[in-house]
ROMARSE-566980 format. One record per atom (N, C-alpha, C, O, CB): residue number from 1; residue in one letter; atom name; x, y, z. Coordinates in Angstrom, 3 decimals, always signed. Glycine has a CB too. Layout:
% residues N
NUM | A | CA | X | Y | Z
...
//
This chain:
% residues 85
1 | M | N | -0.541 | +48.960 | -16.656
1 | M | CA | -1.769 | +48.026 | -16.584
1 | M | C | -1.989 | +46.616 | -16.938
1 | M | O | -2.635 | +45.738 | -16.366
1 | M | CB | -2.601 | +48.521 | -17.240
2 | K | N | -1.037 | +46.611 | -18.422
2 | K | CA | -0.958 | +44.866 | -19.072
2 | K | C | -0.597 | +43.967 | -17.800
2 | K | O | -1.156 | +42.922 | -17.468
2 | K | CB | +0.525 | +44.555 | -20.454
3 | L | N | +0.369 | +44.554 | -17.223
3 | L | CA | +1.523 | +44.015 | -16.280
3 | L | C | +0.200 | +42.941 | -15.402
3 | L | O | -0.032 | +41.734 | -15.470
3 | L | CB | +2.579 | +45.608 | -15.081
4 | L | N | -0.451 | +44.077 | -14.605
4 | L | CA | -1.335 | +44.063 | -13.186
4 | L | C | -2.298 | +42.680 | -13.804
4 | L | O | -2.398 | +41.593 | -13.235
4 | L | CB | -2.464 | +45.917 | -12.751
5 | L | N | -3.089 | +43.156 | -15.391
5 | L | CA | -3.791 | +42.026 | -15.476
5 | L | C | -2.941 | +40.565 | -15.492
5 | L | O | -3.440 | +39.578 | -14.950
5 | L | CB | -4.586 | +42.223 | -16.672
6 | W | N | -1.617 | +40.498 | -16.156
6 | W | CA | -1.381 | +39.270 | -16.186
6 | W | C | -1.135 | +38.656 | -15.009
6 | W | O | -1.219 | +37.428 | -15.018
6 | W | CB | -0.526 | +39.069 | -16.931
7 | A | N | -0.635 | +39.615 | -13.210
7 | A | CA | -0.301 | +39.271 | -12.401
7 | A | C | -1.384 | +38.669 | -11.660
7 | A | O | -1.119 | +37.813 | -10.816
7 | A | CB | +0.338 | +40.056 | -12.007
8 | A | N | -3.021 | +39.154 | -11.966
8 | A | CA | -4.144 | +38.727 | -11.751
8 | A | C | -4.498 | +37.554 | -12.021
8 | A | O | -5.055 | +36.939 | -11.112
8 | A | CB | -4.805 | +39.339 | -12.162
9 | I | N | -4.297 | +36.861 | -13.346
9 | I | CA | -4.376 | +35.717 | -14.274
9 | I | C | -3.571 | +34.764 | -13.497
9 | I | O | -3.904 | +33.593 | -13.310
9 | I | CB | -3.823 | +35.982 | -15.800
10 | I | N | -2.532 | +35.296 | -13.066
10 | I | CA | -1.546 | +34.405 | -13.100
10 | I | C | -2.078 | +33.911 | -11.624
10 | I | O | -2.317 | +32.731 | -11.367
10 | I | CB | +0.077 | +35.003 | -13.358
11 | F | N | -2.199 | +34.810 | -10.855
11 | F | CA | -2.346 | +34.692 | -9.607
11 | F | C | -3.506 | +33.816 | -9.318
11 | F | O | -3.639 | +32.897 | -8.510
11 | F | CB | -2.419 | +35.916 | -9.050
12 | G | N | -4.291 | +34.326 | -10.166
12 | G | CA | -5.781 | +33.411 | -9.754
12 | G | C | -6.006 | +32.068 | -10.079
12 | G | O | -6.896 | +31.386 | -9.570
12 | G | CB | -7.002 | +33.954 | -10.390
13 | V | N | -4.613 | +31.397 | -11.550
13 | V | CA | -4.896 | +30.124 | -11.560
13 | V | C | -4.087 | +29.713 | -10.849
13 | V | O | -4.296 | +28.500 | -10.882
13 | V | CB | -4.965 | +29.511 | -12.619
14 | I | N | -2.930 | +29.952 | -9.929
14 | I | CA | -2.544 | +29.128 | -9.093
14 | I | C | -3.136 | +29.189 | -7.771
14 | I | O | -2.697 | +28.381 | -6.953
14 | I | CB | -1.340 | +29.211 | -9.062
15 | W | N | -4.055 | +29.995 | -7.399
15 | W | CA | -5.032 | +30.111 | -6.340
15 | W | C | -6.132 | +28.350 | -6.452
15 | W | O | -6.284 | +27.540 | -5.538
15 | W | CB | -6.071 | +31.871 | -6.754
16 | V | N | -6.689 | +28.275 | -7.849
16 | V | CA | -7.184 | +27.595 | -8.343
16 | V | C | -6.681 | +26.029 | -8.211
16 | V | O | -7.386 | +25.200 | -7.634
16 | V | CB | -7.234 | +28.163 | -9.347
17 | L | N | -5.430 | +25.697 | -8.781
17 | L | CA | -4.355 | +24.884 | -8.874
17 | L | C | -4.503 | +24.496 | -7.267
17 | L | O | -5.062 | +23.496 | -6.816
17 | L | CB | -2.882 | +25.631 | -9.481
18 | R | N | -3.918 | +25.446 | -6.603
18 | R | CA | -3.764 | +24.842 | -5.135
18 | R | C | -4.929 | +24.201 | -4.334
18 | R | O | -5.007 | +23.254 | -3.552
18 | R | CB | -3.312 | +25.915 | -4.267
19 | N | N | -5.832 | +25.135 | -4.864
19 | N | CA | -7.411 | +24.303 | -4.001
19 | N | C | -8.169 | +23.420 | -4.416
19 | N | O | -9.137 | +22.919 | -3.845
19 | N | CB | -8.543 | +25.072 | -3.731
20 | K | N | -7.496 | +23.082 | -6.020
20 | K | CA | -7.919 | +21.498 | -6.507
20 | K | C | -7.123 | +20.419 | -5.584
20 | K | O | -7.606 | +19.463 | -4.977
20 | K | CB | -7.431 | +21.179 | -8.283
21 | K | N | -5.611 | +20.893 | -5.656
21 | K | CA | -4.473 | +20.091 | -5.149
21 | K | C | -5.077 | +19.851 | -3.552
21 | K | O | -4.831 | +18.770 | -3.018
21 | K | CB | -2.825 | +21.002 | -5.282
22 | K | N | -5.783 | +20.772 | -2.891
22 | K | CA | -5.820 | +20.494 | -1.085
22 | K | C | -7.121 | +19.474 | -1.462
22 | K | O | -6.898 | +18.345 | -1.026
22 | K | CB | -6.272 | +22.266 | +0.334
23 | A | N | -8.299 | +19.573 | -2.094
23 | A | CA | -9.077 | +19.524 | -2.631
23 | A | C | -9.085 | +17.661 | -2.657
23 | A | O | -9.722 | +16.785 | -2.071
23 | A | CB | -8.932 | +20.513 | -3.766
24 | A | N | -8.115 | +17.702 | -3.574
24 | A | CA | -8.020 | +16.392 | -3.945
24 | A | C | -6.864 | +15.486 | -2.896
24 | A | O | -6.842 | +14.256 | -2.864
24 | A | CB | -7.596 | +16.446 | -5.555
25 | E | N | -6.260 | +16.071 | -2.359
25 | E | CA | -5.246 | +15.803 | -1.103
25 | E | C | -6.591 | +15.447 | +0.471
25 | E | O | -6.208 | +14.960 | +1.535
25 | E | CB | -3.956 | +17.758 | -0.820
26 | A | N | -7.726 | +15.748 | +0.259
26 | A | CA | -8.573 | +15.454 | +1.322
26 | A | C | -9.467 | +14.298 | +1.059
26 | A | O | -9.878 | +13.437 | +1.837
26 | A | CB | -9.332 | +16.595 | +1.652
27 | R | N | -9.734 | +14.517 | -0.567
27 | R | CA | -10.428 | +13.125 | -0.644
27 | R | C | -9.794 | +11.415 | -0.671
27 | R | O | -10.362 | +10.337 | -0.851
27 | R | CB | -11.109 | +13.299 | -1.877
28 | M | N | -8.065 | +11.867 | -0.346
28 | M | CA | -7.331 | +10.483 | -0.353
28 | M | C | -7.472 | +10.080 | +0.739
28 | M | O | -7.649 | +8.898 | +1.035
28 | M | CB | -5.955 | +10.381 | -0.662
29 | A | N | -7.394 | +11.309 | +1.739
29 | A | CA | -7.102 | +11.142 | +3.398
29 | A | C | -8.653 | +10.645 | +3.204
29 | A | O | -8.582 | +9.616 | +3.876
29 | A | CB | -6.596 | +12.781 | +4.679
30 | R | N | -9.549 | +10.673 | +2.894
30 | R | CA | -11.220 | +10.397 | +3.173
30 | R | C | -11.202 | +8.511 | +2.880
30 | R | O | -11.835 | +7.641 | +3.478
30 | R | CB | -12.532 | +11.541 | +1.651
31 | S | N | -10.307 | +8.398 | +1.840
31 | S | CA | -10.509 | +7.287 | +1.457
31 | S | C | -9.839 | +5.917 | +2.219
31 | S | O | -9.172 | +5.964 | +3.252
31 | S | CB | -10.188 | +7.458 | +0.232
32 | D | N | -10.175 | +4.698 | +1.464
32 | D | CA | -9.171 | +3.771 | +2.226
32 | D | C | -7.713 | +3.788 | +2.207
32 | D | O | -7.274 | +4.706 | +1.514
32 | D | CB | -9.392 | +2.577 | +1.872
33 | P | N | -6.767 | +3.001 | +2.794
33 | P | CA | -5.029 | +3.782 | +2.919
33 | P | C | -4.957 | +3.048 | +1.572
33 | P | O | -5.941 | +2.553 | +1.022
33 | P | CB | -3.522 | +3.253 | +4.493
34 | S | N | -4.366 | +3.035 | +1.344
34 | S | CA | -3.217 | +2.449 | -0.205
34 | S | C | -2.720 | +1.416 | +0.148
34 | S | O | -2.764 | +0.947 | +1.285
34 | S | CB | -1.780 | +3.360 | -0.754
35 | P | N | -2.010 | +0.796 | -1.134
35 | P | CA | -1.171 | -0.938 | -0.213
35 | P | C | -0.432 | -0.727 | +0.265
35 | P | O | -0.157 | -1.428 | +1.239
35 | P | CB | -0.498 | -2.201 | -0.798
36 | V | N | +0.468 | +0.476 | -0.117
36 | V | CA | +1.995 | +0.614 | +0.989
36 | V | C | +1.969 | +0.677 | +2.143
36 | V | O | +2.820 | +0.240 | +2.918
36 | V | CB | +2.824 | +1.702 | +0.935
37 | L | N | +0.247 | +1.647 | +2.582
37 | L | CA | -0.211 | +1.882 | +3.879
37 | L | C | -0.373 | +0.814 | +4.284
37 | L | O | +0.262 | +0.614 | +5.319
37 | L | CB | -1.246 | +2.608 | +4.091
38 | N | N | -0.842 | +0.149 | +4.007
38 | N | CA | -1.556 | -1.396 | +4.696
38 | N | C | -0.204 | -1.768 | +4.961
38 | N | O | -0.022 | -1.983 | +6.159
38 | N | CB | -2.604 | -2.726 | +3.572
39 | E | N | +0.902 | -1.930 | +4.174
39 | E | CA | +1.603 | -2.701 | +4.775
39 | E | C | +2.446 | -2.230 | +5.837
39 | E | O | +3.006 | -2.953 | +6.660
39 | E | CB | +2.187 | -3.255 | +3.971
40 | K | N | +2.513 | -0.846 | +5.767
40 | K | CA | +3.040 | -0.447 | +6.994
40 | K | C | +2.197 | -0.249 | +8.312
40 | K | O | +2.815 | +0.041 | +9.336
40 | K | CB | +3.630 | +0.679 | +6.722
41 | L | N | +1.258 | -0.343 | +8.340
41 | L | CA | +0.428 | -0.918 | +9.125
41 | L | C | +0.502 | -2.418 | +9.557
41 | L | O | +0.308 | -2.655 | +10.749
41 | L | CB | -0.625 | -0.677 | +8.586
42 | H | N | +0.731 | -3.321 | +8.814
42 | H | CA | +1.188 | -4.924 | +9.299
42 | H | C | +2.463 | -4.863 | +10.023
42 | H | O | +2.730 | -5.566 | +10.997
42 | H | CB | +1.452 | -6.034 | +7.978
43 | E | N | +3.369 | -3.834 | +9.403
43 | E | CA | +4.690 | -3.209 | +9.852
43 | E | C | +4.615 | -3.249 | +11.735
43 | E | O | +5.180 | -3.975 | +12.553
43 | E | CB | +4.785 | -1.362 | +9.091
44 | E | N | +3.723 | -2.202 | +11.870
44 | E | CA | +3.735 | -1.603 | +12.873
44 | E | C | +2.915 | -2.150 | +14.219
44 | E | O | +2.963 | -1.945 | +15.431
44 | E | CB | +3.396 | -0.477 | +12.434
45 | S | N | +2.006 | -3.103 | +13.143
45 | S | CA | +1.130 | -3.957 | +14.209
45 | S | C | +1.913 | -4.508 | +15.041
45 | S | O | +1.969 | -3.957 | +16.141
45 | S | CB | +0.282 | -5.055 | +13.694
46 | G | N | +2.520 | -5.389 | +14.888
46 | G | CA | +3.863 | -6.114 | +15.618
46 | G | C | +3.307 | -8.048 | +15.661
46 | G | O | +3.570 | -8.944 | +16.463
46 | G | CB | +4.122 | -5.209 | +17.759
47 | E | N | +2.511 | -8.023 | +14.452
47 | E | CA | +2.359 | -8.992 | +13.614
47 | E | C | +3.518 | -9.927 | +13.408
47 | E | O | +4.557 | -9.552 | +12.864
47 | E | CB | +1.985 | -8.453 | +12.513
48 | P | N | +3.288 | -11.393 | +13.939
48 | P | CA | +4.614 | -12.390 | +13.111
48 | P | C | +4.597 | -12.467 | +12.071
48 | P | O | +3.600 | -12.495 | +11.350
48 | P | CB | +4.810 | -13.725 | +13.273
49 | M | N | +6.328 | -12.550 | +11.597
49 | M | CA | +6.082 | -12.478 | +10.162
49 | M | C | +6.716 | -14.178 | +10.096
49 | M | O | +7.334 | -14.349 | +11.147
49 | M | CB | +7.024 | -10.979 | +9.167
50 | L | N | +6.761 | -15.345 | +9.306
50 | L | CA | +6.276 | -16.378 | +9.047
50 | L | C | +7.541 | -16.179 | +7.755
50 | L | O | +7.851 | -15.107 | +7.236
50 | L | CB | +4.508 | -16.517 | +8.893
51 | S | N | +8.128 | -17.541 | +7.442
51 | S | CA | +8.872 | -17.848 | +5.920
51 | S | C | +8.596 | -19.045 | +5.550
51 | S | O | +8.650 | -20.143 | +6.103
51 | S | CB | +10.440 | -17.781 | +5.825
52 | C | N | +8.243 | -18.620 | +4.372
52 | C | CA | +8.032 | -19.977 | +3.344
52 | C | C | +8.850 | -20.979 | +3.225
52 | C | O | +9.963 | -20.858 | +2.713
52 | C | CB | +7.975 | -19.701 | +2.054
53 | A | N | +8.399 | -22.045 | +3.671
53 | A | CA | +9.266 | -23.452 | +3.085
53 | A | C | +9.665 | -24.293 | +2.352
53 | A | O | +10.254 | -25.372 | +2.419
53 | A | CB | +9.230 | -24.031 | +3.246
54 | H | N | +8.978 | -23.201 | +1.143
54 | H | CA | +9.307 | -23.260 | -0.400
54 | H | C | +10.657 | -22.483 | -0.929
54 | H | O | +11.717 | -23.003 | -1.277
54 | H | CB | +8.047 | -22.602 | -1.186
55 | C | N | +10.251 | -20.837 | -0.880
55 | C | CA | +10.866 | -20.353 | -1.315
55 | C | C | +11.429 | -19.246 | -0.264
55 | C | O | +12.018 | -18.310 | -0.805
55 | C | CB | +10.333 | -20.156 | -2.368
56 | G | N | +11.369 | -19.221 | +0.681
56 | G | CA | +11.769 | -18.337 | +1.855
56 | G | C | +11.689 | -16.933 | +2.384
56 | G | O | +12.363 | -16.287 | +3.187
56 | G | CB | +12.726 | -18.416 | +1.867
57 | I | N | +10.434 | -16.647 | +1.518
57 | I | CA | +9.859 | -15.627 | +1.805
57 | I | C | +9.633 | -14.526 | +3.150
57 | I | O | +10.852 | -14.524 | +3.326
57 | I | CB | +9.038 | -16.057 | +1.475
58 | H | N | +9.320 | -13.943 | +3.833
58 | H | CA | +9.276 | -13.617 | +4.706
58 | H | C | +7.453 | -12.927 | +4.515
58 | H | O | +7.173 | -12.354 | +3.463
58 | H | CB | +10.624 | -12.872 | +4.975
59 | F | N | +6.344 | -13.083 | +5.659
59 | F | CA | +5.347 | -12.659 | +5.177
59 | F | C | +4.422 | -13.001 | +6.222
59 | F | O | +4.249 | -14.132 | +6.677
59 | F | CB | +5.117 | -13.101 | +3.911
60 | P | N | +3.822 | -11.908 | +6.583
60 | P | CA | +2.686 | -11.837 | +7.621
60 | P | C | +2.131 | -13.364 | +8.008
60 | P | O | +2.083 | -14.295 | +7.205
60 | P | CB | +1.402 | -10.892 | +6.967
61 | S | N | +1.665 | -13.434 | +9.609
61 | S | CA | +1.180 | -14.809 | +9.865
61 | S | C | -0.211 | -14.744 | +9.019
61 | S | O | -0.558 | -15.812 | +8.513
61 | S | CB | +0.987 | -15.178 | +11.601
62 | S | N | -0.914 | -13.788 | +8.841
62 | S | CA | -2.807 | -13.653 | +8.935
62 | S | C | -2.253 | -14.164 | +7.523
62 | S | O | -3.374 | -14.276 | +7.028
62 | S | CB | -4.098 | -11.773 | +9.231
63 | E | N | -1.419 | -14.553 | +6.511
63 | E | CA | -1.625 | -14.954 | +5.267
63 | E | C | -1.056 | -15.917 | +4.921
63 | E | O | -0.843 | -16.109 | +3.724
63 | E | CB | -1.431 | -14.208 | +4.499
64 | A | N | -0.700 | -16.692 | +5.773
64 | A | CA | -0.181 | -18.312 | +5.909
64 | A | C | -1.005 | -19.270 | +5.660
64 | A | O | -2.096 | -19.462 | +6.197
64 | A | CB | +0.249 | -18.723 | +7.190
65 | V | N | -0.441 | -19.945 | +4.759
65 | V | CA | -1.456 | -21.471 | +4.588
65 | V | C | -0.518 | -22.235 | +4.996
65 | V | O | +0.662 | -22.041 | +4.704
65 | V | CB | -2.101 | -22.072 | +2.985
66 | V | N | -1.007 | -23.368 | +5.850
66 | V | CA | -0.319 | -24.534 | +6.809
66 | V | C | -0.850 | -25.532 | +6.005
66 | V | O | -1.897 | -25.238 | +5.429
66 | V | CB | -0.745 | -24.682 | +8.549
67 | D | N | -0.394 | -26.627 | +5.825
67 | D | CA | -0.333 | -27.932 | +5.779
67 | D | C | -0.741 | -28.690 | +6.629
67 | D | O | -1.129 | -28.131 | +7.655
67 | D | CB | +0.588 | -28.243 | +5.629
68 | T | N | -0.829 | -30.175 | +6.591
68 | T | CA | -1.240 | -31.121 | +7.726
68 | T | C | -0.128 | -31.249 | +8.321
68 | T | O | -0.307 | -31.369 | +9.533
68 | T | CB | -1.831 | -32.466 | +7.406
69 | A | N | +0.866 | -31.276 | +8.043
69 | A | CA | +2.315 | -31.023 | +9.124
69 | A | C | +2.479 | -29.970 | +9.886
69 | A | O | +3.206 | -29.850 | +10.872
69 | A | CB | +3.600 | -30.909 | +8.460
70 | G | N | +1.611 | -29.034 | +9.278
70 | G | CA | +2.245 | -27.520 | +10.723
70 | G | C | +3.172 | -26.667 | +9.262
70 | G | O | +2.951 | -25.457 | +9.214
70 | G | CB | +4.111 | -28.442 | +12.838
71 | T | N | +3.973 | -27.131 | +8.336
71 | T | CA | +4.632 | -26.775 | +7.592
71 | T | C | +3.797 | -25.207 | +6.909
71 | T | O | +2.906 | -25.220 | +6.060
71 | T | CB | +4.919 | -28.045 | +6.765
72 | V | N | +4.131 | -24.509 | +7.276
72 | V | CA | +3.988 | -23.332 | +6.470
72 | V | C | +4.548 | -22.403 | +5.509
72 | V | O | +5.629 | -21.818 | +5.564
72 | V | CB | +3.828 | -22.822 | +6.994
73 | Y | N | +3.612 | -22.355 | +4.583
73 | Y | CA | +3.666 | -21.663 | +2.780
73 | Y | C | +2.820 | -20.179 | +2.784
73 | Y | O | +1.785 | -19.878 | +3.379
73 | Y | CB | +2.593 | -22.961 | +1.367
74 | C | N | +3.733 | -19.337 | +1.829
74 | C | CA | +3.181 | -18.014 | +1.586
74 | C | C | +2.276 | -18.058 | +0.544
74 | C | O | +1.901 | -17.007 | +0.023
74 | C | CB | +4.165 | -17.032 | +1.301
75 | G | N | +1.731 | -19.521 | +0.035
75 | G | CA | +0.642 | -19.912 | -0.609
75 | G | C | +0.436 | -20.945 | -1.139
75 | G | O | +1.345 | -21.774 | -1.179
75 | G | CB | +0.401 | -19.316 | -1.296
76 | T | N | -1.017 | -21.264 | -1.802
76 | T | CA | -1.415 | -22.557 | -2.018
76 | T | C | -0.706 | -23.342 | -3.243
76 | T | O | -0.870 | -24.528 | -3.529
76 | T | CB | -2.850 | -22.495 | -2.194
77 | E | N | +0.036 | -22.498 | -3.831
77 | E | CA | +0.589 | -23.038 | -5.124
77 | E | C | +1.715 | -23.413 | -4.428
77 | E | O | +1.851 | -24.629 | -4.567
77 | E | CB | +0.796 | -22.068 | -6.467
78 | H | N | +2.708 | -22.879 | -3.649
78 | H | CA | +3.549 | -23.096 | -3.317
78 | H | C | +4.072 | -24.380 | -2.508
78 | H | O | +5.154 | -24.967 | -2.498
78 | H | CB | +3.597 | -22.231 | -3.003
79 | R | N | +2.586 | -24.615 | -1.685
79 | R | CA | +2.282 | -25.706 | -0.874
79 | R | C | +2.123 | -26.932 | -1.767
79 | R | O | +2.608 | -28.039 | -1.528
79 | R | CB | +1.049 | -25.429 | -0.046
80 | R | N | +1.233 | -26.531 | -3.042
80 | R | CA | +1.724 | -27.676 | -4.306
80 | R | C | +2.845 | -28.444 | -4.356
80 | R | O | +3.163 | -29.633 | -4.326
80 | R | CB | +1.929 | -27.101 | -5.525
81 | L | N | +3.580 | -26.832 | -4.485
81 | L | CA | +5.047 | -27.556 | -5.325
81 | L | C | +5.966 | -28.066 | -4.660
81 | L | O | +6.792 | -28.865 | -5.101
81 | L | CB | +5.914 | -26.673 | -6.113
82 | H | N | +5.894 | -27.618 | -3.460
82 | H | CA | +6.722 | -28.670 | -2.205
82 | H | C | +6.553 | -29.709 | -2.067
82 | H | O | +7.364 | -30.628 | -1.950
82 | H | CB | +6.608 | -28.515 | -0.962
83 | A | N | +4.950 | -29.703 | -2.060
83 | A | CA | +4.355 | -31.367 | -1.419
83 | A | C | +4.936 | -32.847 | -2.648
83 | A | O | +4.989 | -34.061 | -2.447
83 | A | CB | +1.959 | -31.302 | -1.469
84 | T | N | +5.292 | -31.992 | -3.904
84 | T | CA | +5.522 | -32.926 | -5.380
84 | T | C | +7.308 | -32.830 | -4.932
84 | T | O | +8.045 | -33.108 | -5.879
84 | T | CB | +4.848 | -31.912 | -7.445
85 | R | N | +7.744 | -32.611 | -4.129
85 | R | CA | +8.918 | -32.635 | -4.266
85 | R | C | +9.567 | -33.654 | -4.052
85 | R | O | +10.788 | -33.650 | -4.203
85 | R | CB | +9.318 | -31.900 | -3.770
//
């Protein structure tokens, strides 16, 4: 009889934990996508990638900083550093 009681308790705990996990996953699915997912969306959207003139890193064209000469940078700091060279 004790074995049946322990089995019922263990089953109940597992059932509660599974329901909590499913509820948390449902909340995450309804919330904003994660940064990793946002990066994947950039890759899948076909957005052109550009290369920074200062460091050479590739980044989406929507994040580009362009100077008056049309040179592309990944950020304002690299634009400033490249101008002082």
